[in-house]
N, C-alpha and C positions, 0 to 999 in steps of 0.2 A: 311427972307424966309426960310421956313423949307424944307429940302430935306429928302424925305423918302427913306431910303436905305434898300434893302432886298437882302440877299445872300442865295440862296437855295442849299442845298446839298441833292440830290435825292438818294433814296436807289437803288443801282446798282444790277441788277439781277446777280445771281451767276451761273457760267457755269455748264452745265451738262457734265458728263464724256462721251466721245464719244466712246472710246474703251479702252481695257486694253492691255498693252504690257508686256511681261514677260522676265525676265532675272535672272536666279538663280545665286546669288553671292556665296561667300564662305560659308555663312550661309544658303544657299538654299532659300533666300528670293526673291520674285518677285516684280516688280514694276507695278503699274497701272496708267493710265493717271490720273493726279492729278487734283482735283477740286481746283481752286484758291480760290473759295468760294463755300459753299455747300448749299446755300439756294436760291431758285428761287421763287420770289414773284409774283404769278400769280392769286391772288384772285379776286373775283368780287368786283368792287369798292363800298364802302359804306362810310359813313361820317367818320368812324374811320379806314378805310382801310390803309394798307401800300401802298404808291404810287408806281406804276410800272414805269420803265424807260421812257416810252413814254406818261405817263399820264400828261396832262396839268392841272395845278392847277388853279381853278377858282378864280375870284375876291373875296377877303375876306380871301382866303387861302394864303399860302406862294407861292411866284412867283419867277421864275428864273430871276436873275439880271445879268447885264453885268459886268463881273469881272474886265474889264479894265476901267470902268467908276468910277471916284471917288465919293463916296457916303457920305463922312464925311463933315459936314459944314466947310466952309473956315474960321475957327476961330483959328488963330494961338495961341498955348498954352492953348487952352480950357481944363478945368479940368473936370473930370468925377465926377458928383454930386451923382448919384445913379446908381446902377446896379440891374435890376429887371429881373425876369424870368416869362414867361407866357406860359400856355399850359401844364405844368407838373402836373399830378394828382397822379401818382403812384411813380414817382421818386422825392425824396425830394430835396428841393432847395439847402440844404447844400452840397449835392453830386455834383450838377452842379457847385456850386461856387468853389469847390475844384479843378476843372480841367481848369479853365480859368486863364489867366495871367493878364488881365486888372483888375485894382483895383480902388476903390473910392479914389479920390484925385490925381490920376495919370493923365498925359496928354493923351487925346484921341489919339489913333493910329489906323488907318484903317487896317493896316496889322495884328495888334494884334487881332482886333475884328474878322477879317476873320478867323484867326487861332483858336480863341476861339470857334467860331461857329463850325468849323471842329472838335475840341476836344470834344465838347458836342455830336456831331453826332457819333464820334468814340466810345462813351460809349456803343453804340449798342441798346439803348432803343427807338430810335426815327426814324420816317420816314423821317423827314426833320428838319432842324434848320435854324434860321434866326436871324438877329439882326437889331435894329432900333436905330438911334441916334436922340434925340430931343433937339433942342437948347433951352437953358434957359438963364436968364440974367447973372447968375454967372458961367455958364458952360454948360454942356450937361448931359442929362439922357440917359443911355444905357439900352435897353430892348432886351433880348434874347427870341425869340419865338420858341417853340418846338411843334412838333406833335408826340405824343407817339405811339409806336406800340400797337397793340391790346393785351389783356390778352389771354394767351393760353387756349383754351378750351379743346383740346385733342391732343394727339401725337400718330400717327399710324405708323405701320411698314408693308412694303410689300416686299415679296421675301425672307424673312428670314426663314430658316429651321434649321440651326445649333443651334441657340438660340431662345428661345421663345420671344414674344413681351414683356412679363413681365420682362424677364432677361435683355433685351436691355433697357427697361425703367428704370431699376434700375441703369444702368451704367451712365446715363446722368444726368446732373445737372438740366436742364430745366424740370419743372413739370407743369401740368395743374393748372391754377389759378395764375401763375406768369406772369408778363408782359414779352412779348417776347423780347429777346436780341440776336441779330444776332451774336455778338462776342462770347457770351456764347455758342450759338448753334453750331458755327463752332468748338469750343472745344469739344462739345458733339459728333459731327460727328467724330472727331479725336479719341475720346475714343472708339467709336464703331469699327473703323477701327483697332485700336491697339489691341482690344480684339480679333478680328478675326486673326490678325497677330500672336499674342502670342500663339494661339492654332493651328497655322500652316495653316490657311486659308488665305494665303497671297494674293491671287488673288481676294478675295471678296472685294467689294467696294460699297460705297454709290453712286449710279448712279444719284440720283435726290432727291431734297427736294422741295415739293410742299406745298404752303401756300394758303389755301382757307378759307377766313373769319378768324375764330379763330382756325381752324383745321390745323395741321401740319402732312404731310405724308412723311415718309422717305422711299425711294425706294432703296432696296439693291439687288445687283447681286452677286450670289454665283456660280462661274463657275463650270460646270460639265465636266468630261472627257467623251467625246462622243466616242472616239476611241483611242486605243493604237496601235501604229505601232512599231514593233520590227524589226530592221535591223542590218546587219553586222554579224549575226550568220550563219556560213557556215557549222559548225559541230554540234553544240548544237541545239537540237530540240526546236522549239518555245514554245511548251507546257512546256518544262523543264524550260525555262527562266521565263515563267509566274508563275511557282510554287513559285518562290522566291520573287515575286513582292507583296508588301504589298498594293499597290494601284491598283484599278480595274476600268474597264470601267463602266460608269454609276454612279460613286461616285463623290462627290465633291473633287476638287483638294486640297490636304493637303501637305504642304512642309515637315512636320515631317514624314509622311508616305513615301514621295518621297525620303527623305534622308535615311530612313531605307531600302527602296528598293535598293538604290544604294550601301549601305553598305553590304547588303546581297549578291548582285550579285558580288561585289568585293571580298567578303569573301569565296565564294564557290570554288574559285580557277580555274574557267573556263576562266576568262577574264583578259586581261591586262588593259583594260580601259572600262568605262561605262559612256556615256554622255546622257543628256536629253535635248530636245528642244520642242518647242510648236508652233502650227499653229492654226489660227482661224478657227472655224467651221462655218457652215451656220448660226447658231443662235448665237447672241452675248453672251448668257450665257453658251456657250459650247466651249470647246477647244479640240484640237487633240494633244496627247502626242506622241512624236517621241523618242523612246529609241534606241540608237545606241551602239552596243557592239563591242569590238575588242578582238577577241579570242586569247588566248595565248597557250603556251605549257602546257598541263595538266599532263604530266609525270615528276616526280621529283625524283632525286636520292639524298638521305640524308645520312649524317654521324653523329654519336653521340658518346659521351664519358661520362662515369659516374664513380663516386667514392663513396665508403662507407667504414667506419672503418672496418667493418666485411667482406664485399664483395670485397674490394680492387678496383683496377681500372678495368674498362670494357669498351667496345665500340662495335660499329657495323655499319652495312650498311643497308639501307632500300630503297625501291622503291615504289612509289605511283603514280597511275594514277587516277585523280579525275573525269574523264568524258569519260568512256568507251562507244563507240558507239554514243556519243552525247546525251545519255539518263541519264547522271548523275550517272552512276554506278561507284563505287570506287573499285579499285584493290590495295591491299597492301600486300607486302611481304618483308621479310628481316631477319636479324639475329643479335644477340648480343653475344659477347664472354666474357669470364671471369668466375668468381665464380658463377655468375648468368646468365648463357647462355640461349638463347632462339632462336627458329626458328618459323616463322609464315607465314601463307598465309590466306588472307581473301578477300571476294568479297561481296559487299553490295550495297544496294540502301538506302542512309541515310535519304532522305527526308521523313518526316512523316506528313500526313494530315488526314482529316476525311475520305477521299475517296481514298487516296494513302497510301498503306502499305509500311512502312519501313521494310527492312529485311537485314539479314546478315548471311553468312555462312562462316565457317573457320576451320582451323586445326592448331595445334601448337605442339611444343616439347620443353620442358624446362629441364634444368639440374642445380640444385642448390647444391652447395657444402658447407660443414661445417655448416649444420643446427644443432640446439641444441635440444635434447630430454630431458625434465626435469621431474624428479620424486620427490615425497614428497613435494607437494605444490609448484611445479615449482621452486625448489631450484636447481641451476645449479650444485653444487658439487655432487648431487646425480644422475646426468644425463650423457649423452655422446653425441658425434657428429655423424652425419650420412650424406650421400649424397642421393639426391632424383632425380630420373628421372621420368618425367611426360610427357605423350603425350595424346592428346585428340582432339575432334572435337565438333562443336556446330552449332546450327541453331536457329536464333531468328527472330521475326517479331512483329510489333506493329503498332498502330494507335492513332491519337487523337480522343477524344470523339466527338468534334466538330471542325470545321475548325479554329475557333478563340479561342478555349478553351485552358485554361492553363493546362488541365489535359490530360494525355495519358496513355496508357498501353503498356507493352512489355513483350513477353513470350519467354523464352530461354530454349531449350533442350540441354543438355550437356552430353557427355561421355568422360571419361578419364581413363587411366591406369597409376598406380603409382608403381614404384619399388624403394625401399629404401635399401641402402647399408650402414651398420654400419661401423664406423671407429675404428681403434685400440684404446683402448684394447677390445671394445665390438665386438663380433662376432655373426653370425647368430645363431650358436648353443647356445650361452649364452643368446640371446634374447628369446629363447624358454623356458628358465627356470626363467628369471628375471621377477618379477611382477611389474606392474605399480600401480598408485594410487588407481585404482578401483579393485585391486586384480586380474586383468587379466594379462596374459603374454604380455610382450612388443611386441612379434611377432604378436599379434593380432592387435596392433596399426600400426606397421611398416612393416607388411608383404605385399607382392605383392597383389594388389587388382584392381578390376574394379568398377567404380562408374558411376551411372546414376542419373540424376536429371532433374526436370522441375522447372523453376523459373519464377514466375509471379510478375511483378513490376508495381506499380501504381505511377505515377509521377505527381507532381504539380510544374510547372515552373512559378514562379512569379518574373521574372527578367525584369527590364525595358529595352526593346529592343532599345529604342531611344537614349540610352546613350552609349558612347564609353568605359565605364567601368562597372563592375558588381555592381548592386544595386538592392536589393530585397532578395528573399528567394526561396529555393528549398526544397521540401519534397519528399521522396521516401519511399514507403511501399513495402517491399519485402516478398514474401511468397514462400517457396521452399519445395518441396517434393523430397526425394532421397532414393535410394536403393544402396547397395554396397555388394560386396563379397570380403572379405579380409582374406587371409590365410584359405580359405574354410569356413569362418564364414560369415553368412548373417546379414546385417544391414538394418533397416527400420526406417526412421526418418522424422521429420518436423523441419524446421527452419523458424523463422520470425524475422525480424529486421526493424527498422525505422532509416532512415538517414535524417537529416535536416541540411541545410546550409543557412547562412545568411550573407549579405554584406551591411555595412552601411558607407557612407561617414562621416568622423568626423573632417574634416578640420576646421569647424566653432568653435569647442571646443578649438582647439589649437590657433586659431586666437584670441579668447578671452583671452587666457592665455598669449600669447606673442604678443606685439604690432607689431613686425616685425618678420616674420618667413619664413625660406626657405621651411617649410612644407606646406604652404598654397598657394592659388592662382594658382592651377593647375587644370583648368576646365576639361581637357580631361583625367586626371589621378590624382584624388584627393587622399588624405590620406584615407585609408579604414580600418575599423574594420571588420574582417572576422571570422566567427565561424562555426564549424561543430560539430554536436552531433550525435552519433550512439548508439543505445540501442537494444540489441538482446537477444533472448533466443531460446531454442529448446526443442523438446519433442521426445520420442522414444529413440532408441539406436543409437547415433550419432558416426560414425567412427572417429578415430583420424584425418584423413586427412580432414574431412569436419567440424571439430570444428572451432569455431571462433579463428583466430590467430591474436594476437595483439603484436606489437613490430616491429621496423624497420622504414625505411625512409618514408613509406606511411601511417603509423598509429601512433605509439608512438615513436617519435624520442628520442634518448638517451638510447634505449634498443636494445638488440639483435633481429635479425629477428625472428619473431614468438616465442618470449620468453615466451609468455603466450598463452595457448590454453585451451578451455573449451566450455561447452554448453551454458554459459551465458556470456554476453559481455557488456562493457560500455566503450565508448571512447569520449573524448572531445578535440578539438583543437581550440585554440584561437590565432589569429594573428593580429598585428597592422602593416599594410603595408604602408610604408612611401616612397613616391617618392622623390628622390633628384634631379635628372636630367631626361630628357626624356628617356634615355636608362639605367638608374641606379636607384636602389631603395634599401631600407633597411627594414628588417622585425624583429620585436620582437615577440616571440611566447611563448606559454605555452601549453604543452600537458599533459593530464592525462587520465588514464584508464587502463584496463586490462581485461582478460577473466578468468573465473573460471570453474574448473572441479568439478562437483558434487561428493560428497563422497570422496573428497581429503583432508578434514580437513581444508579447507579454505572457509569461507562463502561468499556469494555474497555481494559485496560492501566493503570487507575488503582488506587491503594492496594494495590500488590503487597505481599504478605507476605514477610518475609525472616527467616532464622534461621541465624546462625552457630553453630558448635558444634565439639565434639571427641568422640572415642570411642576405645575400646580393642577389640581383636580377640584372641580367645584360641582357639587350636585345641585341642579336647578330643576324647576318644574318642567322644563323642556328637554331635560336629559343631563347626562354627565359630561360637563365641558372639560376640554383638555387644552392646555397651553404649554408648549414645550419650547425650550431654547437649546440648541445644539451647536457645538463647535466642530465642524468637519473641514471640508475644503474651503468653507466660509461660514461665518456666523449666520444662523438661520432660525427664524421663529416658525412654529407650526401651531395652528389653532384648529380645533375640530371637536367632535363628540365621541365619547366612548374611549376605552383604553386601546392602545396600539394592538394588543393581542390578548 
């Protein structure tokens, strides 16, 4: 008696996401209700359709069998004579044979056959699988019967705006003309979700997959921020908070923009803490963003200390308030003492937009001692030292060209008065008879004078805002017109110079050179190569005070302050910034450049000064401390705060 045994594994409908829940973790990622499976088979039944969960299979097709009823003939020790496969047209028999454990010549085992049918089904190519055991004189024949999925006719996407349907189709493995494989397609859905997540759209999700005949439709939800609620700000105006928000109402939620928004708000100095939460809106594709800020003290009292080989030790006290009146106005005042003393007061609105004007007004007084005046091609033995007193005031304002533009402009009006006092053995009387390189009296360079100028700067800021370190480039084109009256002599001039800065992570280069290195694997602060190039010239009669000054801790390290002065200028600074620990770093640098006075017997580009050196960086509660040693015209140490550029 032959028992016909059939075990059917029906295609299970895959769940549709019901809602998304959000929880930003340390990497600002959100979670969405996960689809255990991403395909819902709901097509109209045809002879080749994928069976739905409730579809009864007619006589002649595969039928559901009782899993508890033994369906193998009661033939103890019966051997398998043959194993055959029926119903596979697109999937080759060899592929099916590779996943089963039952073998010809082995004893027939019902549990093995059941698992083999399941293994064939798990390949993903079939609606259902079954097996049949036929009794023969010398043993049994085993036949596995399969019903293949249809060939994919088309793949369509709904709800996608971030990526085109063509872009999404390129991401997935499944293509029209292939037999549908639910396992492959689950991976395809995962690739789509990962693409959204990689670009910051962590709330986007595949909400449904519909299969109708040979057409597949993927339904995507891209949540939109319908409303932004700002709370906790008692002093800071709400419109000021919104200025610094990269994310806006009506936009798709993006975790990268959200992270940048949080960093911006933390960095402006108004708040102790900034948190974000989400609430569902009326529509499933919308969310409400709740931004909660905790305001802190915006007034800060600071202390600093500095050292230079020439300037010696110096230090001072400063006071800043970052949020006057809750409108983001910044007040800064303070003083520094030593050979480079300074007093200052400034008031500004630093935020710059396409419709919001950044502005700044201020006054200052500086006294620099032991400056060098160089004659005969900037050779120090032919010069002398002098002290400079300078006081002035300025007004500046500017805007972006567009709200999201990398370009902006800034215009500054400046007035200052300068009084120079020669040091022994030079006297004021002697300066009236001593000639400089251009054949004029030294008094015409160092006499008391009033200076007026207007400076227009065009900036291109191409720095990656989403990274915690500098990566990218900055270019600034400066155009300045000035007038001066020095020792009753009038000056009228133009200056124009270009400054370019670039920052490149280079840890991969050193990772390739060294199998294990302390210089790599610092994601928040990688090893950087930083470069600055400045090139300038002038026309007209430029007064000595307004010539390009090169030399000192802010330009050409290893040289005296303002050792080179002239109407033409070239400066290049190169640094390899190596982080060692979170609060400690090491720098190797090379500076070169100088300025040239025309008609001084030194042609442009000749006798360029150079200064190799190294330094350390230490992050302290009072700021990033910098100590550099450079070898230029002489060995010099420079100590201060912040990077050189």
